[in-house]
N, C-alpha and C positions, 0 to 999 in steps of 0.2 A: 504494500498498501503504499502510495508516493504522498496523497492527499488528503487529508482528515479536516471535515469540519463540525464542529460542534460551538457553532454557535445559538446565542442565547436557545441552552439547554439547562438553564436553571443551575448549573454548574457552582455547587459553594469550596469550602477551604479543602474536605475532607475528600471531595471530589478530584483536587486538584493535587491533592497528594498520592490518591490513587496512579493518578494517568500516571504523575512525573514518575513513580516507584513503575509502573510499564514500562515505559520507553527507556529507562534507565536500564531494566532486564532484557531489554532487545528494539538497541538503538540504533541499527544500522539500516533500516527501508525507510522511514516517513521520513519526508523533509520537507512539510510544509501543513499548517497548522490552524484552525482560526478558531480563537476560542472567545470572540466577539459576543458582549450581552450577558458574561456569565458574572458573577462576584467570587473571582477567587481570594482577597483579602490580601493582608498584607503577605500575611506566609504563603500562602496560594503563589503568586508569583513569585515568594523567594527561591520558590523549590523549583518551577519551571528557568527563571534565569542562572538559578546554580548549575540547571539538566544543561542549558546553552553550553555552560564554562565546560562545560565535560568532553574532551578531546574525540571518546566515541562516539558522539551525539550525531546526526549526519540533518540535523532540521535546520532546513537554510531559512526560512519564514516563521513567524510567533505572532499571531496576532491578539492583542487583548482588546483595542480598542482601534476606534474610527480612522481612517488612511492621515489626517491630517493629524490629531495625534499619536500615530504611530510616527508620522514624522517628526514629531516635537520629540517624542523621544530617543529617537534617533541621533538627531540632533544633541539636545541635554549631554546623551551618552558620550558621545565625541569629545565632546567637554571638560568633565566632570567623571567618566570611566563605571556610571555607575545607574542602576535603569531607575529613570525620575519615580516613578510606581514607589520606588523601598525609599525614598528621601522624602527626609521631614525639613532639609530647610536646600534652596535653590537661590545660586547668587550667580547673574545673567551681569554683575556691572560691568559697563565699560564695551558694551558690543552692544554697535548698531543691527537691531537687529530686522528693519524692515515690514511693510504686509507679511510679506509670506512668513516668518518666522513668528511674527505679531499674532498670525490668525491660525498655527500650526499650534503656539503656545495656549493661546487659549481656547484653542478646542482639549486641550490637554489639563488644563486649569478645571474644565463646567466636566470632567469627566468622572462618575462617582468613588473611581479607584484612584483619584489623585487626594492626597491627604497632606500638601504641605503646611509646615505651621509658618516658615520663611519664607516670603520671595524680595529678592533685592535685584530691581531693575535700575540701581542708579545708572543716569548718564545713558542711555540707551537710543537716543532719538525718537523715545513715544512720542507720538504728535495726538493733536486734539483727537481726528479720528482714531487712531489706533489707541487712546487711552478709554474710548467708547466701546470698541469690539473687546475690551480687555476687561473692563467695568461688568459687560454682560456676563463674560466666561464667569465673573466672582461671584455675581446674584443668582446664579444658579447653584454655585458648590459654597456657599460660603459656612459654611460652620467650620474649618479647621482653622483656618489664614489670622495668624495673630499679628505679622510683624509684616509691611507694608512696606518697602524703599522705592519711590516716583521719584526721589530727587534728580533735578538735576534736567530734567525732561522737560517739552516743548508742551505740553498739558491745556495751558490757557486754561481758562475761568469754563469752557465748557465741557473741557475735559475733568476740571474738578470737581463740576457738578452733577455728572453722571459719578465721580467717585461718593457725593456725598449721600447720592442715591442709593450706593451700596449699605453707607455707614447707617443709613436710615431702617436698616432692615433689621428685624427683633432678634434673625438671625447671626448676623454676624458678629465673632467676637473679635476684632483688630482693636486689639492695646497698643499699638506702636506705628502710627503709620505718619511717614518723612517726602512732605511738597514742598522740601526750599527748588527755589528759583526753578520756580515751573511757570515763569509769566503770569502767573496770577495777578488780580485787582482786587479790588473791595466786592466786584461780582463773586468771585469765588469764595473770597474768604466768609463774605454771605450765608452760602449757602451749607462751609462747611457748618459752620457755627451753626444755623438751624439746623443740619443733622443732626449737632451731637446735644439740640436743646431736646430733640423727639425720639433717642437713643443714648446717654449717654454716660453708660454705666459700667463701661468698658475701655473706651479709650484713655491712656494712662499719659500716655506723650506723641506731641506734636510739632513736628518741621513745620516750618509757614516760611524759614526767612531767605531773606532774598529777592522775595515777590514787593510789587508795588501795591500792600496795604495800606491807606492814611486811615481820616477819622473815621468815616463810616466802618470800613474794617473791625478797626479797634475798636470803636464803639459796641459793635456785637459781638468782637472777643468780650469783650471786661462785662458784659451780660452774661455773659455763658460762666463764665468765672465764678461769679458774685453767685449762682444758682446754687443751693444745696447739694443736688442732684449732682452736680458735675465731680467725677473724679480725675478730671487732668491731674497730674505730677511737673511735668514739665511742657512749657511752651515754648519751641528755640527761638531767639533773637527775633522777634518783637519785641519793640522797647517803647514802652509806653508807662503812664506816672498811676494807675487806679490801680496796678495790684501789686502785691508785697509778699507775694508768698512761691515761694516753688516756682516761680519763672523764671529761667535763662534767655 
């Protein structure tokens, strides 16, 4: 048998373990295996990923994900040397991703198997339009991410507004958000503060440094920080006088 399709078969972690064991005992024939639409969990992914490292394994193609997310996996693996579904932290800072890579990474982020806690996309030349795509992906799978670094991208007010919609999602658990030097003005800052008012319980660290935030944005931030429900501990490089506690 050269090809086996087991997509959308409700295979769980236990099934993946059994499948990996069977392929180890008779590894020489199967070259393509399609497992998209199943739920392997971390241990299932690791079982089959370990199998692929076996020199006797002849599998050339192993699909967990759709085509775009699979391309993202290959790209990430080429950088960090590990399957991204086994990662909790992904650092792609300083890499100019472009539309194709942003679309691929977004497809990966919205897949239920992706459980990243930390995502660093600092200095990746992400535009407003690309930020909308990324945010849409994060909205569909928001519960795992805790730290998001988008410093030094060209998000603009439009991109920041979309991120603010993510912050309003009650399933969003972001504790650390970096939006420094992102071409934001008072308009984007007001969107962020509005989101913090509606869902104030998680964000602890917010970087808005290097943006054109003036009186209107500062006043909105002051209002948020006066709110007893606000849990912010650090607000980076916004200089104003109405706050005297734990704000940098």
